[in-house]
C-alpha positions as CSV (number, residue, x, y, z in Angstrom):
1,M,10.6,22.1,19.9
2,P,10.6,25.8,21.0
3,T,11.6,28.5,18.5
4,P,15.1,29.8,19.2
5,T,15.3,33.3,20.6
6,K,17.2,36.1,18.8
7,N,20.1,35.7,21.3
8,E,20.3,31.9,20.7
9,K,20.4,32.5,16.9
10,K,23.2,35.0,17.3
11,K,25.2,32.4,19.3
12,D,24.5,29.8,16.5
13,F,25.9,32.2,13.9
14,L,29.0,32.9,16.0
15,R,29.5,29.1,16.5
16,E,29.1,28.6,12.8
17,Y,31.6,31.4,12.1
18,Y,34.3,30.0,14.4
19,S,33.7,26.5,13.2
20,V,34.1,27.3,9.5
21,R,37.0,29.7,10.0
22,N,39.0,27.3,12.2
23,K,38.3,24.3,10.0
24,L,39.7,26.1,6.9
25,F,42.6,27.5,8.8
26,I,43.7,24.1,10.2
27,L,43.4,22.3,6.8
28,R,45.5,25.0,5.2
29,K,48.0,25.1,7.9
30,H,48.6,21.3,7.7
31,R,48.7,21.4,3.9
32,L,45.7,19.2,3.4
33,Y,44.9,20.9,0.2
34,T,42.4,18.3,-1.1
35,A,40.4,18.4,2.1
36,F,40.7,22.2,2.1
37,L,39.3,22.5,-1.4
38,Y,36.5,20.0,-0.6
39,Q,35.5,22.0,2.6
40,T,35.7,25.3,0.7
41,G,33.4,24.0,-2.0
42,K,31.0,22.6,0.7
43,E,31.0,26.0,2.4
44,I,30.2,27.8,-0.9
45,V,27.1,25.6,-1.3
46,K,26.1,26.4,2.3
47,L,26.3,30.1,1.5
48,F,23.2,29.7,-0.7
49,Y,21.5,26.9,1.2
50,G,20.6,29.3,4.0
51,F,18.1,31.2,1.8
52,R,15.6,28.3,2.1
53,Y,14.7,29.7,5.5
54,G,13.9,33.2,4.1
55,L,15.7,36.2,2.8
56,G,16.6,37.7,6.2
57,Y,18.1,34.5,7.6
58,G,19.7,33.8,4.3
59,L,21.5,37.2,4.1
60,E,22.7,36.9,7.7
61,H,23.9,33.3,7.1
62,F,25.6,34.4,3.8
63,R,27.5,37.2,5.5
64,T,28.6,35.0,8.4
65,I,29.8,32.1,6.3
66,S,31.5,34.4,3.7
67,R,33.4,36.3,6.5
68,A,34.4,33.0,8.1
69,M,35.7,31.7,4.8
70,K,37.6,35.0,4.1
71,D,39.1,35.0,7.6
72,G,40.0,31.3,7.5
73,I,41.7,31.5,4.1
74,L,43.6,34.7,5.0
75,S,44.5,33.4,8.5
76,N,42.7,36.2,10.3
77,M,42.4,34.6,13.7
78,G,41.2,36.1,16.9
79,R,37.9,37.4,18.2
80,L,35.4,39.2,16.1
81,P,34.9,42.9,16.7
82,Q,32.7,43.6,19.7
83,G,29.0,43.9,18.7
84,W,29.4,42.1,15.4
85,T,26.1,40.4,14.7
86,G,26.4,39.1,11.2
87,K,23.7,41.4,10.0
88,L,24.0,43.6,7.0
89,E,24.4,47.2,7.9
């Protein structure tokens, strides 16, 4: 299996961001609080699980998931700012 390019990794992070954000938003909107708490806990575990691939990937993954969780919980929907990469600046 070929190694993903930098652009493909960026798309994966964006896909992960939108997936997590929308999942939390929908569960909260439909008042499925048990499922919402379960998914939130699962995403918190995933925050730290990304570090198994290295510090750089772990930090980028941590930032992406934590922003997705924040936006999903606070109902910040819409597109991310142009040029957002998920990298620490």
